[in-house]
C-alpha positions in Angstrom: -8.0 18.3 70.9 -11.0 16.6 69.3 -14.5 17.5 70.3 -16.9 14.8 71.2 -19.0 13.6 68.3 -20.8 10.5 69.3 -24.5 9.5 68.8 -26.7 6.6 69.8 -30.1 6.2 68.2 -32.8 3.6 68.4 -35.4 3.5 65.7 -37.0 1.5 62.9 -35.8 1.2 59.3 -37.9 3.5 57.1 -37.1 1.5 54.0 -34.9 -1.3 52.9 -31.2 -0.2 53.0 -29.7 0.8 49.7 -26.4 -1.0 49.2 -23.9 0.1 46.5 -20.5 -1.3 45.5 -18.1 1.4 44.5 -15.5 1.3 41.7 -12.8 1.4 44.5 -14.1 -2.0 45.8 -15.8 -0.5 48.9 -19.3 -1.2 49.8 -21.6 1.5 51.3 -25.2 1.2 52.6 -27.6 4.2 53.1 -30.7 3.9 55.2 -33.1 6.0 57.3 -34.3 5.4 60.8 -37.6 6.7 62.3 -37.0 7.5 66.0 -40.1 8.3 68.0 -40.3 10.5 71.1 -43.3 10.7 73.5 -43.9 13.6 75.7 -46.6 15.4 77.7 -47.9 18.6 76.0 -48.7 21.7 78.0 -52.3 20.6 78.2 -51.2 17.3 79.8 -52.0 15.1 76.8 -49.4 12.6 75.6 -48.0 13.6 72.2 -45.5 11.9 69.9 -43.1 13.2 67.3 -40.9 11.3 64.9 -37.4 12.2 63.7 -36.2 10.7 60.4 -32.4 10.2 60.5 -30.2 9.4 57.5 -27.5 6.9 58.2 -24.5 5.5 56.3 -22.4 2.5 56.9 -19.3 1.1 55.1 -17.6 -2.3 54.4 -18.8 -5.7 55.6 -21.4 -4.2 57.8 -22.9 -2.5 54.7 -23.1 -5.9 52.9 -24.8 -7.4 56.0 -27.4 -4.6 56.1 -28.7 -5.8 52.7 -30.3 -8.7 54.4 -32.5 -6.4 56.6 -35.8 -4.8 55.8 -38.1 -1.9 56.4 -39.7 -1.9 59.9 -36.9 -3.7 61.8 -35.8 -2.2 65.1 -32.2 -1.0 65.3 -29.8 0.7 67.7 -27.0 2.5 65.9 -23.8 4.1 67.3 -21.6 6.4 65.4 -20.8 10.0 64.6 -22.5 12.9 62.9 -21.2 14.2 59.6 -22.3 17.1 57.4 -22.6 16.1 53.7 -22.5 18.9 51.2 -23.2 19.0 47.4 -23.9 21.5 44.7 -27.4 21.4 43.1 -28.2 23.8 40.3 -25.6 26.3 41.6 -26.9 26.1 45.2 -24.9 24.4 47.9 -27.0 21.9 49.8 -26.2 20.1 53.0 -27.6 17.6 55.5 -26.5 15.8 58.6 -25.9 12.1 58.4 -25.0 9.5 61.0 -21.8 7.5 60.0 -22.5 4.2 61.9 -19.7 2.3 63.6 -22.0 -0.3 65.2 -25.5 -1.6 64.5 -27.6 -3.7 66.9 -30.7 -5.4 65.5 -33.2 -5.6 68.3 -36.2 -7.4 66.7 -36.6 -11.1 67.6 -37.1 -11.9 63.9 -33.6 -10.3 63.1 -32.0 -12.4 65.8 -33.6 -15.5 64.6 -32.5 -14.9 61.0 -29.0 -14.2 62.1 -28.7 -17.2 64.3 -30.6 -19.6 62.0 -32.8 -20.7 64.9 -36.2 -20.1 63.3 -39.1 -17.9 64.5 -40.0 -20.1 67.6 -36.7 -19.7 69.2 -36.1 -18.2 72.6 -34.9 -14.5 72.3 -31.2 -14.1 72.5 -28.9 -11.2 72.8 -29.3 -8.4 70.2 -27.3 -9.0 67.0 -24.3 -6.8 67.0 -22.0 -5.8 64.2 -19.1 -3.4 64.3 -17.5 -1.6 61.4 -14.1 -2.6 62.8 -14.9 -6.4 62.6 -13.5 -6.6 59.1 -12.2 -10.2 59.6 -15.2 -11.4 61.6 -18.4 -10.5 59.6 -21.6 -10.9 61.6 -23.1 -13.6 59.4 
């Protein structure tokens, strides 16, 4: 039986996605999200902390991400994966979100995807799924 490994995060792109085309023909995009959390401290003051989350996406969705930029608001759905590598004889690791779906929530992202211009009425969030190989989101 598999355990549950599912995550949903809303945040802003920390930088433009880095898109690479591998020798195998696959496309991969790496990006980071900044997700803010507000809470009340023990003294009753409102405080805020930011988590920076590394994300990876593959295929047509990775190619589509190349059109998006730092600061855009996203909602990602996927699973957590531990990446490990050897650096100077020491094993390093980090958690990464492998994204299955990406929703762009900024009106400017919706306008660009629909080609309606910046004065358009807000529409539904732009949605792309990694499984939509035959139906790219653009």
